[in-house]
Backbone as JSON, one array per atom type, in Angstrom:
{
  "sequence": "MAALTAQNQPKPDRDPKPGGSAKPGGPAKPDRNPKQDRSRATRQRLLEAAVACLAEHGWAGSTVAVVAERAGVSRGAAQHHFPTREDLFTAAVEYVAEERSQALREVRTDDREQAVSALVGLYTGPLFRAALHLWVAASDEEQLRERVTELEARVGRESHRIAVEVLGADESRPGVRETVQGLLDMARGLGLATLLTDDRARRDRVVSQWARLVNEALSG",
  "N": [[-3.85, 22.19, -1.54], [-3.33, 25.58, -0.6], [-3.41, 28.28, -2.8], [-2.02, 31.34, -4.23], [-4.16, 33.75, -5.75], [-4.33, 34.61, -9.28], [-4.53, 37.23, -9.64], [-3.12, 38.29, -7.29], [-0.61, 37.41, -7.56], [2.86, 38.14, -8.09], [4.04, 39.39, -11.23], [6.38, 38.1, -12.91], [9.09, 38.71, -15.38], [8.73, 36.91, -18.2], [9.79, 34.22, -20.42], [9.04, 34.5, -23.77], [8.36, 32.17, -25.1], [6.16, 29.27, -25.04], [6.11, 27.5, -21.92], [8.51, 28.6, -21.23], [11.29, 29.79, -19.14], [11.79, 32.14, -16.38], [13.53, 35.28, -16.97], [17.07, 35.48, -16.91], [18.63, 35.66, -13.74], [16.33, 36.27, -12.46], [13.94, 34.94, -10.07], [13.41, 31.49, -9.82], [10.55, 29.86, -10.91], [8.23, 27.73, -9.61], [6.87, 24.8, -10.9], [3.87, 24.38, -10.56], [0.55, 23.05, -10.15], [-2.3, 23.9, -8.75], [-4.82, 22.89, -8.99], [-4.36, 20.34, -9.93], [-2.96, 19.29, -7.79], [-4.89, 19.36, -5.73], [-6.64, 17.51, -6.81], [-5.09, 15.16, -6.67], [-4.8, 15.13, -3.89], [-7.38, 14.65, -3.05], [-7.94, 12.11, -4.33], [-5.96, 10.56, -2.92], [-7.11, 10.72, -0.31], [-9.59, 9.38, -0.67], [-8.66, 6.82, -1.36], [-7.28, 5.98, 1.15], [-9.46, 6.25, 2.88], [-11.21, 4.29, 1.68], [-9.76, 1.78, 2.19], [-9.66, 1.8, 5.0], [-12.45, 1.59, 5.54], [-13.16, -0.84, 4.45], [-11.53, -2.56, 5.9], [-12.73, -2.24, 8.46], [-15.7, -2.43, 8.04], [-16.08, -4.4, 6.16], [-16.76, -5.84, 2.8], [-19.54, -5.76, 2.21], [-20.47, -3.56, 3.68], [-19.17, -1.41, 2.74], [-19.56, 1.01, 0.75], [-19.57, 3.12, -2.02], [-20.68, 5.67, -1.44], [-20.37, 5.61, 1.52], [-17.61, 5.69, 1.83], [-17.04, 8.01, 0.46], [-18.07, 9.78, 2.14], [-16.66, 9.38, 4.52], [-14.11, 10.16, 3.49], [-14.68, 12.82, 3.21], [-15.69, 14.0, 0.82], [-17.71, 14.65, -2.07], [-20.02, 12.13, -3.39], [-20.14, 12.26, -6.16], [-17.6, 13.37, -6.67], [-16.01, 11.33, -5.9], [-16.8, 9.23, -7.6], [-15.83, 10.45, -9.92], [-13.13, 10.02, -9.81], [-13.08, 7.36, -9.51], [-14.76, 5.32, -11.28], [-16.36, 2.99, -10.8], [-17.32, 0.82, -8.07], [-15.71, -1.4, -7.8], [-13.27, -0.46, -8.99], [-12.54, 1.43, -7.23], [-11.91, 0.13, -4.82], [-10.01, -1.88, -5.48], [-7.97, -0.43, -6.28], [-7.43, 0.95, -3.94], [-6.5, -1.07, -2.08], [-4.17, -1.74, -3.53], [-2.69, 0.74, -3.46], [-2.17, 1.04, -0.79], [-0.79, -1.27, -0.34], [1.6, -0.61, -1.73], [2.48, 1.29, -0.27], [3.02, 0.13, 2.25], [4.93, -1.75, 1.29], [6.92, 0.18, 0.4], [7.64, 1.12, 2.92], [8.83, -1.23, 4.06], [10.99, -1.58, 2.4], [12.62, 0.17, 3.47], [13.71, -0.96, 5.53], [16.56, -1.76, 7.14], [18.53, -3.86, 8.41], [20.85, -5.9, 10.39], [19.82, -7.69, 12.06], [18.08, -10.41, 12.0], [15.77, -11.36, 13.28], [14.39, -8.97, 13.71], [13.92, -8.27, 11.07], [12.24, -10.43, 10.28], [10.11, -9.95, 11.85], [9.23, -7.51, 10.91], [8.37, -8.37, 8.29], [6.41, -10.17, 8.93], [4.57, -8.3, 9.92], [3.48, -7.16, 7.64], [1.19, -8.65, 7.3], [-0.49, -8.55, 9.4], [-1.77, -6.24, 9.93], [-4.14, -3.52, 9.29], [-4.03, -3.46, 6.44], [-3.93, -6.05, 5.59], [-6.23, -7.11, 6.52], [-8.15, -5.6, 5.03], [-7.48, -6.41, 2.56], [-8.12, -9.21, 2.83], [-10.94, -8.98, 3.05], [-11.54, -8.25, 0.57], [-10.67, -10.34, -1.11], [-12.4, -12.4, -0.2], [-14.9, -11.23, -1.19], [-14.31, -11.28, -3.94], [-14.36, -13.86, -4.39], [-17.11, -14.32, -4.75], [-17.83, -12.39, -6.52], [-18.02, -11.78, -9.75], [-17.01, -9.73, -11.28], [-14.96, -8.72, -9.78], [-13.18, -10.71, -9.55], [-11.22, -11.42, -11.51], [-9.46, -9.02, -11.6], [-8.67, -8.79, -8.88], [-7.3, -11.33, -8.48], [-5.17, -10.8, -10.36], [-4.01, -8.53, -9.04], [-3.24, -9.56, -6.55], [-1.36, -11.56, -7.4], [0.69, -9.72, -8.4], [1.34, -8.34, -6.02], [2.09, -10.45, -4.37], [4.45, -11.42, -5.62], [6.03, -9.05, -5.38], [6.22, -8.82, -2.67], [7.62, -11.1, -2.02], [10.04, -10.48, -3.47], [11.0, -8.29, -1.93], [11.24, -9.31, 0.61], [13.45, -11.08, 0.15], [15.46, -9.13, -0.25], [15.48, -7.8, 2.16], [16.15, -9.73, 4.02], [18.52, -10.56, 3.21], [18.94, -12.74, 1.44], [20.22, -15.42, -0.36], [19.19, -16.56, -3.23], [20.14, -18.3, -5.02], [21.23, -20.42, -3.82], [20.4, -23.86, -2.78], [17.16, -24.52, -1.62], [16.79, -21.93, -0.29], [14.91, -20.17, -1.64], [12.58, -21.37, -1.18], [12.48, -21.28, 1.67], [12.14, -18.59, 2.15], [9.67, -18.22, 0.97], [8.26, -19.95, 2.4], [8.32, -18.63, 4.93], [6.75, -16.17, 4.26], [4.4, -17.48, 3.83], [3.86, -18.43, 6.42], [3.55, -16.08, 7.75], [1.22, -15.12, 6.66], [-0.55, -16.93, 7.6], [-0.49, -16.42, 10.31], [-1.54, -13.82, 10.16], [-4.14, -14.41, 9.55], [-5.08, -15.59, 11.88], [-4.83, -13.59, 13.47], [-7.12, -11.98, 12.9], [-9.25, -13.1, 14.35], [-8.4, -13.26, 17.1], [-6.38, -11.36, 19.2], [-3.62, -12.52, 19.8], [-1.01, -11.77, 20.69], [1.24, -12.2, 22.17], [1.73, -15.01, 21.79], [2.2, -14.99, 19.09], [4.43, -13.5, 19.07], [6.43, -15.34, 19.94], [6.25, -17.35, 18.2], [7.27, -15.9, 15.91], [9.87, -15.41, 16.86], [10.98, -18.07, 16.91], [10.79, -18.62, 14.29], [12.4, -16.82, 13.18], [14.88, -17.79, 14.2], [15.07, -20.14, 12.71], [15.03, -19.21, 10.08], [17.34, -17.82, 10.02], [19.37, -19.69, 10.37], [18.85, -21.43, 8.12], [19.47, -19.45, 6.02], [22.05, -18.84, 6.67], [23.61, -21.12, 6.54]],
  "CA": [[-2.98, 23.18, -1.03], [-3.97, 26.85, -1.0], [-2.47, 28.9, -3.71], [-2.34, 32.66, -4.45], [-4.92, 33.83, -7.01], [-3.52, 35.14, -10.1], [-4.23, 38.72, -9.37], [-2.42, 38.6, -6.09], [0.76, 37.01, -7.77], [3.76, 39.15, -8.93], [4.11, 38.97, -12.64], [7.79, 38.08, -13.42], [9.2, 38.59, -16.78], [8.54, 35.5, -18.91], [10.22, 33.89, -21.77], [7.72, 34.47, -24.64], [7.85, 30.81, -25.62], [5.44, 28.29, -24.09], [6.84, 26.8, -21.08], [9.85, 29.17, -20.95], [11.54, 30.15, -17.72], [12.02, 33.55, -16.16], [14.75, 35.77, -17.43], [18.25, 35.22, -16.07], [18.7, 36.63, -12.63], [15.11, 36.3, -11.62], [13.69, 33.75, -9.22], [12.78, 30.39, -10.43], [9.15, 29.8, -10.71], [7.99, 26.41, -9.54], [5.91, 24.43, -11.88], [2.73, 23.87, -9.87], [-0.74, 23.25, -10.72], [-3.14, 23.69, -7.63], [-6.05, 22.0, -9.35], [-3.83, 18.86, -9.92], [-2.73, 19.1, -6.28], [-6.19, 19.04, -5.04], [-7.14, 16.24, -7.28], [-4.25, 14.11, -6.04], [-5.06, 14.91, -2.48], [-8.79, 13.98, -3.01], [-7.81, 10.62, -4.74], [-5.44, 9.93, -1.83], [-8.08, 10.49, 0.7], [-10.51, 8.33, -1.1], [-7.97, 5.47, -1.23], [-7.25, 5.72, 2.38], [-10.81, 5.91, 3.43], [-11.59, 2.94, 1.26], [-9.08, 0.68, 2.91], [-10.24, 1.79, 6.38], [-13.9, 1.2, 5.51], [-13.05, -2.34, 4.09], [-11.05, -3.27, 7.13], [-13.74, -2.1, 9.5], [-16.93, -2.93, 7.71], [-16.16, -5.58, 5.04], [-17.22, -5.39, 1.59], [-21.01, -5.3, 2.13], [-20.66, -2.16, 4.39], [-18.22, -0.39, 2.2], [-20.17, 1.52, -0.61], [-18.83, 4.43, -2.5], [-21.19, 6.74, -0.59], [-19.75, 5.6, 2.75], [-16.29, 5.95, 1.69], [-16.9, 9.41, 0.12], [-18.47, 10.52, 3.33], [-15.46, 9.24, 5.46], [-12.99, 11.07, 2.88], [-15.13, 14.31, 3.28], [-15.89, 14.43, -0.42], [-19.05, 14.23, -2.6], [-20.14, 10.92, -4.11], [-19.79, 12.6, -7.64], [-16.21, 13.53, -6.75], [-15.58, 9.82, -5.7], [-16.92, 8.44, -9.0], [-15.06, 11.12, -11.0], [-11.75, 9.44, -9.71], [-13.21, 5.9, -9.58], [-16.27, 5.29, -11.86], [-17.11, 1.98, -10.18], [-16.9, 0.52, -6.72], [-14.47, -2.37, -8.01], [-12.12, 0.35, -9.31], [-12.18, 2.08, -6.0], [-11.28, -0.79, -3.73], [-8.74, -2.65, -6.01], [-7.03, 0.68, -6.34], [-7.14, 1.23, -2.55], [-5.63, -2.03, -1.67], [-2.97, -1.63, -4.32], [-2.12, 1.84, -3.03], [-1.55, 0.89, 0.54], [0.27, -2.29, -0.32], [2.7, 0.04, -2.18], [2.85, 2.3, 0.85], [3.69, -0.71, 3.19], [6.17, -2.14, 0.7], [7.98, 1.15, 0.58], [8.24, 1.24, 4.34], [9.6, -2.39, 4.1], [12.13, -1.55, 1.61], [13.57, 1.06, 4.19], [14.27, -1.81, 6.73], [18.07, -2.25, 6.9], [19.09, -4.34, 9.75], [21.47, -7.21, 10.34], [19.13, -8.56, 12.98], [17.0, -11.08, 11.22], [14.4, -11.31, 13.97], [13.66, -7.73, 13.32], [13.43, -8.28, 9.63], [11.2, -11.41, 10.02], [9.01, -9.28, 12.43], [8.69, -6.56, 9.94], [7.69, -8.98, 7.25], [5.1, -10.53, 9.57], [3.87, -7.1, 10.16], [2.6, -6.94, 6.55], [0.01, -9.57, 7.31], [-1.19, -8.51, 10.73], [-2.37, -4.89, 10.11], [-5.43, -3.27, 8.48], [-4.02, -3.7, 4.87], [-4.24, -7.38, 5.44], [-7.76, -7.28, 6.89], [-8.91, -5.03, 3.9], [-7.14, -7.43, 1.32], [-8.87, -10.4, 2.99], [-12.41, -8.81, 2.68], [-11.6, -8.17, -0.91], [-10.52, -11.65, -1.45], [-13.71, -13.1, -0.01], [-15.88, -10.65, -2.17], [-13.82, -11.67, -5.24], [-14.77, -15.37, -4.73], [-18.43, -14.42, -5.22], [-18.26, -11.33, -7.58], [-17.29, -12.05, -10.98], [-16.33, -8.5, -11.69], [-13.91, -8.45, -8.83], [-12.25, -11.92, -9.42], [-10.06, -11.33, -12.31], [-8.65, -7.93, -11.14], [-8.09, -9.05, -7.49], [-6.38, -12.22, -8.71], [-3.87, -10.02, -10.89], [-3.52, -7.61, -8.01], [-2.59, -10.48, -5.57], [-0.18, -12.0, -7.96], [1.71, -8.83, -8.29], [1.67, -8.06, -4.56], [2.95, -11.6, -3.95], [5.75, -11.26, -6.3], [6.79, -7.82, -4.81], [6.51, -9.13, -1.24], [8.71, -12.06, -2.02], [11.32, -9.76, -3.76], [11.37, -7.39, -0.77], [11.55, -10.24, 1.71], [14.81, -11.44, -0.17], [16.34, -8.05, 0.08], [15.39, -7.47, 3.54], [16.61, -10.81, 4.69], [19.77, -10.83, 2.58], [18.85, -14.12, 1.13], [20.9, -15.77, -1.7], [18.17, -17.59, -3.73], [20.93, -19.23, -5.82], [21.36, -21.53, -2.92], [19.21, -24.81, -2.77], [16.23, -24.34, -0.46], [16.57, -20.63, 0.15], [13.73, -19.64, -2.08], [11.42, -22.08, -0.45], [12.6, -20.83, 3.01], [11.62, -17.17, 2.13], [8.25, -18.25, 0.71], [7.59, -20.42, 3.62], [8.1, -17.38, 5.95], [5.68, -15.48, 3.83], [3.1, -18.25, 4.06], [3.55, -18.55, 7.84], [3.03, -14.8, 8.13], [-0.18, -14.95, 6.1], [-1.37, -17.65, 8.52], [-0.53, -15.55, 11.58], [-2.43, -12.79, 9.92], [-5.53, -14.84, 9.59], [-5.36, -15.88, 13.24], [-5.11, -12.29, 14.22], [-8.43, -11.56, 12.66], [-10.16, -13.63, 15.41], [-7.95, -12.9, 18.52], [-5.11, -10.65, 19.25], [-2.76, -13.36, 20.61], [0.39, -11.21, 20.44], [2.32, -13.04, 22.97], [1.94, -16.35, 20.97], [2.79, -14.63, 17.78], [5.96, -13.18, 19.18], [7.1, -16.46, 20.23], [6.32, -17.98, 16.81], [8.15, -15.15, 15.2], [11.31, -15.63, 17.35], [11.48, -19.17, 16.45], [10.96, -18.67, 12.8], [13.74, -16.06, 12.88], [16.02, -18.67, 14.21], [15.1, -21.13, 11.69], [15.32, -18.59, 8.82], [18.79, -17.41, 10.15], [20.13, -21.03, 10.21], [18.7, -21.81, 6.74], [20.06, -18.56, 5.23], [23.53, -18.73, 7.01], [24.38, -22.31, 6.46]],
  "C": [[-3.28, 24.54, -1.52], [-2.84, 27.47, -1.97], [-2.94, 30.4, -3.88], [-3.14, 32.82, -5.73], [-4.01, 34.66, -8.04], [-3.32, 36.73, -10.09], [-3.38, 39.14, -8.39], [-0.95, 38.2, -6.4], [1.61, 38.09, -8.46], [3.69, 38.52, -10.45], [5.53, 39.21, -13.22], [7.93, 38.17, -14.88], [9.25, 37.26, -17.32], [9.17, 35.3, -20.15], [8.97, 33.78, -22.57], [7.23, 33.06, -25.16], [7.03, 30.1, -24.55], [6.26, 27.66, -23.26], [8.37, 27.34, -20.77], [10.02, 29.63, -19.45], [11.71, 31.69, -17.61], [13.28, 34.06, -16.6], [15.97, 35.61, -16.43], [18.41, 36.21, -15.02], [17.42, 36.63, -11.78], [14.85, 35.0, -11.04], [13.06, 32.59, -10.04], [11.27, 30.23, -10.04], [8.75, 28.22, -10.6], [6.77, 26.05, -10.34], [4.8, 23.54, -11.07], [1.37, 24.01, -10.48], [-1.77, 22.93, -9.46], [-4.31, 22.93, -7.81], [-5.48, 20.66, -9.27], [-3.58, 18.5, -8.5], [-3.91, 18.66, -5.59], [-6.78, 17.78, -5.51], [-6.49, 15.03, -6.69], [-4.48, 13.89, -4.61], [-6.51, 14.25, -2.18], [-8.66, 12.51, -3.34], [-7.16, 9.97, -3.53], [-6.42, 9.61, -0.56], [-9.16, 9.51, 0.55], [-9.88, 6.92, -0.87], [-7.84, 5.02, 0.22], [-8.48, 5.42, 3.2], [-11.36, 4.63, 3.0], [-11.03, 1.8, 1.97], [-9.52, 0.61, 4.43], [-11.72, 1.21, 6.49], [-13.9, -0.32, 5.38], [-12.62, -3.01, 5.27], [-12.03, -3.3, 8.24], [-15.05, -2.64, 9.16], [-17.23, -4.01, 6.74], [-16.64, -4.93, 3.81], [-18.73, -4.94, 1.55], [-21.24, -3.91, 2.68], [-19.9, -1.19, 3.77], [-18.71, -0.01, 0.86], [-19.38, 2.7, -0.95], [-19.29, 5.57, -1.65], [-20.53, 6.74, 0.8], [-18.34, 5.96, 2.71], [-16.09, 7.4, 1.31], [-17.2, 10.12, 1.38], [-17.39, 10.59, 4.33], [-14.36, 10.14, 4.74], [-13.42, 12.47, 2.99], [-15.2, 14.86, 1.75], [-17.26, 14.03, -0.86], [-18.97, 12.95, -3.18], [-19.78, 11.29, -5.68], [-18.23, 12.73, -7.61], [-15.53, 12.15, -6.68], [-15.6, 9.14, -7.06], [-16.21, 9.17, -10.1], [-13.66, 10.31, -10.94], [-11.91, 8.02, -10.06], [-14.52, 5.63, -10.02], [-16.9, 4.09, -11.15], [-16.49, 1.59, -8.8], [-15.77, -0.51, -6.81], [-13.19, -1.54, -8.18], [-11.71, 0.99, -7.97], [-11.35, 1.27, -5.1], [-10.11, -1.54, -4.36], [-7.66, -1.58, -5.89], [-6.54, 1.11, -4.97], [-6.16, 0.3, -1.97], [-4.11, -1.97, -2.15], [-2.11, -0.53, -3.79], [-1.41, 1.6, -1.7], [-0.59, -0.35, 0.56], [1.61, -1.61, -0.82], [3.25, 0.77, -1.08], [3.5, 1.33, 1.82], [4.92, -1.2, 2.55], [7.25, -1.2, 0.8], [8.55, 1.31, 1.9], [9.11, 0.04, 4.55], [11.03, -2.31, 3.53], [13.24, -0.64, 2.43], [14.17, 0.18, 5.46], [15.67, -2.22, 6.33], [18.6, -2.66, 8.2], [19.84, -5.6, 9.61], [20.85, -8.18, 11.3], [17.86, -9.24, 12.2], [15.72, -11.31, 11.92], [13.73, -10.08, 13.77], [12.97, -7.76, 11.94], [12.2, -9.23, 9.54], [9.89, -10.81, 10.75], [8.43, -8.17, 11.57], [7.87, -7.2, 8.71], [6.27, -9.57, 7.79], [4.03, -9.38, 9.71], [2.97, -6.72, 8.87], [1.24, -7.56, 6.46], [-0.82, -9.39, 8.49], [-1.77, -6.98, 10.96], [-3.65, -4.72, 9.25], [-5.41, -3.4, 7.0], [-4.48, -5.06, 4.71], [-5.66, -7.77, 5.57], [-8.55, -6.8, 5.73], [-8.8, -5.99, 2.77], [-8.07, -8.59, 1.55], [-10.39, -10.24, 2.62], [-12.56, -8.83, 1.13], [-11.44, -9.53, -1.5], [-11.85, -12.47, -1.37], [-14.83, -12.54, -1.01], [-15.61, -11.17, -3.51], [-14.42, -12.98, -5.48], [-16.28, -15.41, -5.08], [-18.78, -13.23, -6.23], [-17.44, -11.53, -8.65], [-16.52, -10.82, -11.51], [-15.08, -8.18, -11.0], [-12.82, -9.54, -9.15], [-11.0, -11.73, -10.2], [-9.01, -10.21, -11.87], [-7.99, -8.15, -9.77], [-7.01, -10.26, -7.7], [-5.03, -11.8, -9.31], [-3.23, -9.31, -9.87], [-2.68, -8.5, -7.05], [-1.4, -11.15, -6.06], [1.02, -11.1, -7.99], [2.23, -8.41, -6.86], [2.45, -9.26, -3.99], [4.36, -11.49, -4.44], [6.64, -10.1, -5.61], [7.19, -8.09, -3.41], [7.74, -10.11, -1.13], [10.07, -11.41, -2.35], [11.9, -8.99, -2.73], [11.87, -8.24, 0.18], [13.14, -10.68, 1.35], [15.74, -10.46, 0.09], [16.51, -7.81, 1.38], [16.29, -8.48, 4.42], [18.08, -11.11, 4.27], [19.89, -12.07, 2.07], [19.5, -14.36, -0.33], [20.1, -16.88, -2.21], [18.96, -18.47, -4.78], [21.17, -20.47, -5.03], [20.2, -22.4, -2.72], [18.45, -24.41, -1.51], [15.97, -22.93, 0.06], [15.27, -20.04, -0.22], [12.43, -20.09, -1.39], [11.35, -21.59, 1.07], [11.86, -19.47, 3.08], [10.04, -17.4, 1.79], [7.58, -18.85, 1.93], [7.38, -19.46, 4.84], [7.02, -16.71, 5.53], [4.27, -16.16, 4.12], [2.84, -18.42, 5.54], [3.08, -17.16, 8.37], [1.64, -14.59, 7.8], [-1.03, -15.77, 7.15], [-1.51, -17.05, 9.86], [-1.48, -14.34, 11.34], [-3.92, -13.13, 10.02], [-5.93, -15.15, 10.94], [-5.61, -14.66, 14.05], [-6.4, -11.6, 13.96], [-9.49, -11.95, 13.74], [-9.71, -13.13, 16.9], [-6.53, -12.3, 18.36], [-4.14, -11.47, 20.33], [-1.22, -12.91, 20.3], [1.6, -11.87, 20.99], [2.73, -14.34, 22.14], [2.66, -16.04, 19.66], [4.19, -14.25, 17.91], [6.82, -14.28, 19.42], [7.4, -17.21, 18.88], [7.26, -17.18, 15.98], [9.65, -15.37, 15.57], [11.93, -16.87, 16.85], [11.73, -19.27, 15.02], [12.16, -17.79, 12.41], [14.92, -16.92, 13.1], [16.17, -19.54, 13.16], [15.59, -20.6, 10.37], [16.87, -18.1, 8.88], [19.61, -18.53, 9.95], [20.07, -21.44, 8.63], [19.56, -20.76, 5.72], [21.66, -18.46, 5.39], [24.38, -19.94, 6.72], [25.13, -22.51, 5.26]]
}
């Protein structure tokens, strides 16, 4: 974000103490740090570019240099934020997982078919494709395996928790927890099928049927 240089900024009266505010009656001065803003923006561009590269090119084709070029930053800047390739890609998948989870938290509907469709959407987009490439790489890369295993465990727990909220499920009732987990497992399977073919019509029919089953199980 562009910022005025120090010489062009007005110099309001300041409290002499470090961190003090302007004198009473003066305008409040926002606590902004343009350098930190630029750093955060660069980091976010790198994370988004990493996920896009992983989804499009897989692990083998997604180097730090490729990601840096796509993000419009130097390789040195990329390595300043993420010293290793493994740091970059695990952080990228975690970042977008949180973005998708946040969007899912905002789903508030009494229509369980819409809720089921939103949950399935977690596993049919570029995030799932990127995560799958990371899983495959982790099966062969010792450096990745431990961190990806931990990441997926956390993402899985969070996805289940959000699914319970979105569906309005009462897990104290017998079988409800298994129903929610079965839905997520089914969604993952549909996501795998989508990697090969875009059979959206069939997927929509499956989602509708699962929504009916889930509604019966959660309402009974």
